[in-house]
N, C-alpha and C positions, 0 to 999 in steps of 0.2 A: 401190448399187442403189437408186433411190426407187419406191416402195409409189404406182400410177398410182391413187386416187381417186375415186371421183365419190361425189355426195351428193343425195338428194332428200328434201327436207321438202314433208311434207302436211299441208294443211287452210286451208282457206277463210277462216280467221281470219285467215289470215298475206297474202292475198291479198286483201283489203277493207281492210285495215291495223288491226285491231282487235287483230292481235298483234304484236310484234316480233318477227320471228326470229331471238331469242337464242340459239337452238341451235346455229342455221346460226356464228355466231360464234365460239361457243365448239369446235366441233368442228373449224371452219377453224385454227381457235390449235393444238387437242390434234394434230392432226392433222399439223400442220406442224412442230410441236415434238417429237414424237417421228419425224419423217424421212420420213415421206410425203407426197405431192406431190397434195392437192388440186385436181382438173384441172377441175371443173365442178360447182356446184349450183343444181337445179332447183327451183323449186318450184311445184306443180300441187295443184288442190279436193282434197274429197271427192268422188270420181269414179273410180268401176273404170276406165273406159276410157281416162280421160285417166293413171290412174297407173300401167295399163300398157303405155300408149304411150310414157310415159317411161319405164319398165324397158326396155323393147325397145328402145331409141334406146340408151341407153347402154348396153347390151349390145353395138351394133354397135360401139362403140370398144372396148370390151374392156378395160377398165379391170381390175385385180387385186380391189378391192373399191371393191362399190355399196354404198351404208348407204343406208338408209330410215329417218326418223322421222315419228314423228306416224301417228295411225289405228290405234293397237292394240288401244285400248280394246270396252268392251261396247256403245256405243250405237251408234244404225243408221248413224252418219254414219264411222263408224271402219272403212275400208273400204279396209287398205292392201293386209293379205292375201290378199283378196279379187281385189284387185289385179294382186298378184304372181304368183297360181295362173294368172291370165287370160296372164301375159304368159309364164309357161314352160309353158303348157296341163297343168297337174298340178291335180287334185280337192284338196279342200280337205277332209281328213279328224279328227276329232277324236283327238289325240296324249295318249297313258297318260300318259307325264310330263308334259306339259303339265298335262293336265287334273291333276293331282297335287298340281301346283305352283299353280293356281288355287284347288283345294280347301284346300290349307295355308291358304294367304291367307284364306282364308274364316271358319277356323276360328279365326287370330287375333281377327279383326274381330269374328267373334263374342264370343270369351273377354274381348277388350276391350270389349264393349258398344258398339261402332261399328256394328254392324248389326241389325236386327231378323228380319232374313229369314234364317231356322233351314236352308230348304235352297238347293244350290246352282242359282240360276237360268238360264235358256235364257239370258240376257246374257252370263251371268259363264260361263258352257261356251263360248259365241263365242269367247271369249280363248285355249281350247286348239285351235280350232282352225285347223291347220296345213295350208302346201303339203305335197303327199308327199313323201317325202324330206328334211325340218324337221327340225332341233332346235331346242327350246325353249333359253334363256337364262336362268338364274334371276333375278328381279329382286329385287334384297334391299329393295327400298323399298318398291313397290306392288305390282298383281295381277298386270297384265299381264305374260307372259313376251316376253324377248326374244326374236327369232327368226333361225337363222342355215341358213340352204342354200347350195350351191353349183350354179351353172350352168355348165360347162367347166369354164372356167380363171377365171371372177369368180366370187367370193365375196359372197353377197349378206346383209347383218345389218340385219333390220329393231328399230328401238328403241324401246323408248314416246317422246308428245311432250312428257308431263312433265319441267322440266329436271331436277329430281331424278332421278330413274325415270334417265333418258338417262343421263347422267353416272357414275352408279353401275355401269349396265350395262358401259359402254364403260370405262369404270377397270378393270373387273373382269374382260371377254371381250374386250376389242377393243385394247385401248392394247400389250398384250403382241404380240398380232399384227406389228399394225403395226412396232413396234421391230426384229424378227424379222427381220421380212421387208425394211424398207427397209434396217438395217447401216447408217446413215451418223445423224452428231452435226447438227441445225441449230442457226446460231445469229446472232442478229441484234443490232443495234446501231443508235444513232440520234445524229446529231450535229445543232446549230442554225447553220443559217446566217442571217447579217444585211448589210447593204449590199449584197446584189446580188439583184438581180429574177431571176425561173424560167430568162425567156429566155436571159440571160447566162451562167446557171450550167448551162443543158442542153450546153452543147460541153464544159466540163469533168466533167461525168458520163461522156458520150458516150467521151472520152478517157480517164478512170479504166477503165470498163469494158472498154475495149480493151485496156488492161494488164493487167488483172487480170478475164478475162469469167468466174469462176463467181461474182464476186459480185455481185448484182444491186441495184442504186442506184435509189430509188424517190423521189422529190421532191414535197413535200406543203407547199402555202404557206397559209400562216395570217395573218392578222391583216389591220388595215387600214393606209391611209396613214398613217405617223407609227410603227404599230407592227408592219411587216412583218417577218415573220421566213420562212425556208422549214427544214420540216424534212429532210434526209436519211437515210432510211432501207435499212442497209446487209444483206444478208443471205445467207446461204450456208450449203450442205450438206458434210461430208467425213468421214471414216472416223472421226477422233477430234474432240472438241470443241474442244482445243488448236489441228488443225490449223484449226480452220473457223474461227476466231479469228484465227489470225496472220493467213490471207489478207484476213480484213475489218478487222485495224488497218491494215496496209500498205495498203490503198484509200485507208483515213481519212486517214491520212499523206499520201498524195498530193493527196487531194480538199484537204486544209487548207494544204497548201503554193499550189495554183492558186488555189485565192478569195483568200488572203492577198495574192498577187501581181496579183489585179483589184481590191484596194483593198476586199476583204470581212473581213467578220469570222466566227468561230467560234467555238463552244463547244459542249463534249459535251451530250446532253439529260440531265435528270437523271430521266425518265420509263422 
């Protein structure tokens, strides 16, 4: 059973092209590798109403997991938790556990001489204000705790936008949840096809996917005239990695045979 996952990334910097959304790419790869099924990625600005609207829309689709990335920090434009509270009609309250996490990180910064501010400021306390019923997740890299809460049958997880912090919390608190829910193994491989154009390759792909419907094949053309080739990406999920790999290998064998009959060349990708 694949776990349906949706992702909402928050930040004006993503929408104006200032920052490349590497978080979305990393999460997509990790969720898929763990056996989850990422159904949608949405990016919204640092605006409470936009964030709340995107959450309500996602919840109507009833994903098992809704991940939010970005907007958990201390500054005025970190509004993700306000948006969550608005969407779920829950008040924001100081969470004692989250506050202690923030205090501990502040003490560490003082001891290392990385801050001169001895008292916990209101901006830092802001990171401990969570929607009612939420649970903080330890951030081993930075200050802002992650946040976990449930709305009916959907688990909502909010992670910081700083990549190192996001990855650390994901690996510590999220990866195991996806693996346990999905209970499948994902496998992928690629072949390189030469001397066959994509329109000619399309019916071959259709035929192979008809015979092996559990294997998804996607074509990616590269290069220019004289150096043209197509990468065929094969992917599937099964109860075991061996079963998934066997499916892919059978589909690859059929593709190889049909491509060669069409006068093409094929080789395994080294990537």
